[in-house]
C-alpha positions in Angstrom: 116.8 74.0 162.1 115.0 73.2 158.9 114.8 69.6 157.5 117.6 70.1 155.0 120.1 70.9 157.8 121.4 73.9 155.9 120.6 76.4 158.7 120.3 76.7 162.4 123.9 75.8 163.4 124.9 77.0 166.8 126.7 80.4 166.6 129.1 79.7 169.5 130.6 76.4 168.2 134.4 76.3 168.1 135.8 77.1 164.7 132.3 78.1 163.6 131.2 81.5 162.4 128.6 82.6 159.9 130.4 81.5 156.8 129.3 78.1 155.7 129.8 78.4 152.0 131.2 75.5 149.9 134.9 75.2 150.3 135.3 77.2 153.5 135.6 74.1 155.7 139.2 73.9 154.7 139.9 77.4 156.0 138.7 76.7 159.5 140.5 74.7 162.3 138.9 71.5 163.5 137.7 71.9 167.1 139.4 69.9 169.9 137.9 66.4 170.4 136.0 65.6 173.5 136.4 62.6 175.7 133.2 60.7 175.2 133.5 56.9 174.9 133.2 57.0 171.1 134.3 60.5 170.2 132.4 62.2 167.4 135.1 63.3 164.9 135.2 64.6 161.3 136.4 61.2 160.2 133.3 59.5 161.6 131.0 62.1 160.2 132.5 61.9 156.7 132.5 58.1 156.7 128.8 58.1 157.6 128.1 60.8 155.1 129.7 58.9 152.2 127.6 55.8 153.1 124.4 57.9 153.1 125.4 59.6 149.8 126.1 56.3 148.2 122.6 55.1 149.2 120.5 58.3 148.9 122.4 60.8 146.8 123.1 64.4 147.5 119.5 65.4 147.9 118.9 62.6 150.3 121.7 63.6 152.7 120.4 65.8 155.5 122.1 66.8 158.8 119.2 65.1 160.7 119.6 61.9 158.8 123.4 62.0 159.3 123.0 62.6 163.0 120.6 59.6 163.3 123.1 57.3 161.6 125.8 58.4 164.0 123.5 58.1 167.0 123.9 61.8 168.0 121.8 64.9 168.0 122.0 67.2 165.0 123.4 69.9 167.3 126.4 67.7 168.0 127.4 67.7 164.4 127.8 71.5 164.4 130.8 71.3 166.7 132.7 69.7 163.8 131.0 71.1 160.6 129.1 74.2 159.9 126.6 73.2 157.2 125.8 70.4 154.8 128.1 72.1 152.4 131.0 71.3 154.8 130.0 67.7 154.8 129.9 67.5 151.0 133.3 69.2 150.7 134.8 66.6 153.2 133.1 63.7 151.4 134.4 64.7 148.0 137.9 64.9 149.4 137.6 61.5 151.0 136.6 60.1 147.6 139.7 61.6 146.0 141.7 59.8 148.8 140.6 56.5 147.2 142.4 57.5 144.0 145.9 55.9 143.9 148.9 58.1 143.1 151.0 56.4 140.5 154.5 55.2 141.6 157.5 54.2 139.5 156.4 50.6 139.6 152.7 51.3 138.8 151.2 49.7 135.7 147.9 50.5 134.1 145.9 47.2 133.9 143.2 46.3 131.5 140.7 47.0 134.3 140.9 50.7 135.2 137.9 50.5 137.5 139.9 48.1 139.8 140.1 49.7 143.3 143.6 50.3 144.6 144.5 51.3 148.2 146.5 54.4 149.0 147.9 55.6 152.3 146.5 58.4 154.5 149.5 60.6 153.7 148.7 62.3 150.3 151.8 64.5 150.5 154.1 61.6 151.2 152.5 59.6 148.4 153.0 62.5 146.0 156.7 62.9 146.8 157.2 59.2 146.2 155.2 59.2 143.0 156.1 59.9 139.4 157.2 57.4 136.8 159.4 57.9 133.8 156.5 58.1 131.3 154.2 61.1 132.0 151.4 59.5 129.9 151.4 56.4 132.0 151.2 58.5 135.2 148.2 60.4 133.8 146.5 57.2 132.6 146.9 55.6 136.0 145.7 58.7 137.9 142.7 59.3 135.8 141.7 55.7 135.6 141.6 55.6 139.4 139.8 58.9 139.5 137.1 57.6 137.1 136.8 54.4 139.1 136.3 56.3 142.4 133.5 58.4 140.9 131.8 55.4 139.4 131.8 53.8 142.9 130.3 57.0 144.2 128.0 58.2 141.4 127.0 61.3 143.3 130.6 62.7 143.3 130.9 63.9 139.7 128.1 66.5 140.1 130.1 68.1 143.0 133.5 68.4 141.3 132.8 72.1 140.4 132.9 73.1 144.0 135.9 74.9 145.5 138.4 72.0 145.8 140.8 72.7 148.7 141.0 69.4 150.4 144.4 67.7 150.8 143.6 64.6 148.7 142.2 66.8 145.8 145.1 69.2 145.9 147.7 66.4 146.0 146.2 64.6 143.0 145.8 67.9 141.0 149.4 68.7 141.8 150.5 65.3 140.5 148.5 65.7 137.3 150.0 69.1 136.6 153.5 67.9 137.5 153.2 65.1 135.0 152.0 67.6 132.3 154.9 69.9 133.1 157.3 66.9 132.6 155.7 66.6 129.2 156.5 70.2 128.4 153.2 71.9 129.0 153.6 75.4 130.6 151.6 78.6 131.0 148.2 78.7 129.4 148.8 75.4 127.6 149.3 73.7 131.0 146.0 75.1 132.2 144.1 74.1 129.1 145.5 70.5 129.1 144.7 70.2 132.8 141.1 71.2 132.2 140.8 69.0 129.1 141.9 65.9 131.0 139.8 66.8 134.1 136.7 67.6 132.1 137.1 64.4 130.1 137.3 62.2 133.3 134.4 64.0 135.0 132.2 63.9 131.9 132.9 60.2 131.3 132.2 59.3 134.9 129.0 61.4 135.0 127.7 60.0 131.7 128.5 56.3 132.6 127.1 56.7 136.1 123.8 58.1 134.7 123.6 55.5 132.0 124.3 52.6 134.4 121.5 53.8 136.7 119.2 52.4 134.0 119.8 48.8 135.3 116.8 47.4 133.4 118.4 45.7 130.3 115.1 46.0 128.5 115.2 49.8 128.5 118.7 49.8 127.1 117.8 47.2 124.5 114.8 49.2 123.5 117.1 52.3 123.1 119.3 50.3 120.7 116.3 49.0 118.8 115.0 52.5 118.4 118.2 53.4 116.5 118.1 50.3 114.4 114.5 50.8 113.5 115.3 54.4 112.4 118.5 53.5 110.6 117.6 55.6 107.6 117.5 58.7 109.8 120.6 57.8 111.8 122.8 55.7 109.5 126.1 56.8 111.1 125.0 56.1 114.6 123.5 52.8 113.7 126.7 51.7 111.8 129.0 52.8 114.6 127.1 50.8 117.2 126.0 53.8 119.2 124.5 52.7 122.6 125.7 49.1 121.9 127.6 48.0 125.0 128.5 44.7 123.4 130.9 46.2 120.9 133.3 48.0 123.2 133.5 48.2 127.0 133.3 51.5 128.8 136.8 50.9 130.2 138.3 50.4 126.7 136.5 53.5 125.3 137.7 55.6 128.2 141.3 54.7 127.8 141.2 55.1 124.0 139.6 58.6 124.5 142.3 59.5 127.0 145.1 58.4 124.8 143.6 60.6 122.0 143.8 63.6 124.3 147.3 62.7 125.5 148.5 62.3 121.9 148.3 66.1 121.8 151.7 67.4 122.7 152.6 70.8 124.1 152.7 73.8 121.7 156.2 74.8 120.9 
């Protein structure tokens, strides 16, 4: 097995097979659990993987490092996952599980990055969800989605993968059902779904990248650069571009989302 953990999985593992492409983990059965004192399960693997991803990022996650964190051999992992791609698929879906599904009593607060707890039953959550105002439902869902990605800044870059996990599908179903209640159908429903999703992913990716520059001096120098060159960039300077003190990211996100949601379905 190479250092990246992308090859060398045992060919005779249960539920295995040669296909380890992104997304295929959801198309294979999970093998039966053994009876060791602390069984190695997908749940344990994913929890450990998310912790490593939070600390080291996607490039820093290897099957060998994951096995060391769990106190097992790399070979043991391959009874539950086929490749690192499987692990990433499972980790992304777990992150989506942190996103609360709105309920009839849900209210969007002034702090959309506040973490809310959801149950382990995404289908049940979905059936119980759905308020009277479709816009409030979309606001609550997307605010939670953005918050989850900001807590796990590696996640936005993986959203383009095949998304077949139960948490992802439940929340995508909720989003589209809210848009259908608004009157979006056919191609207009697809376009609006992509517009909202791409806005949330883009906002989270941009904010996560910007916030990685934790040195306030670097950010202050960026603002001073604009001010020093105000003649070349008069509009940017006047609008407070790169000035965090004028508007918070939370406020700008909700305002941008409201601008998108102000677009009604085409009649």
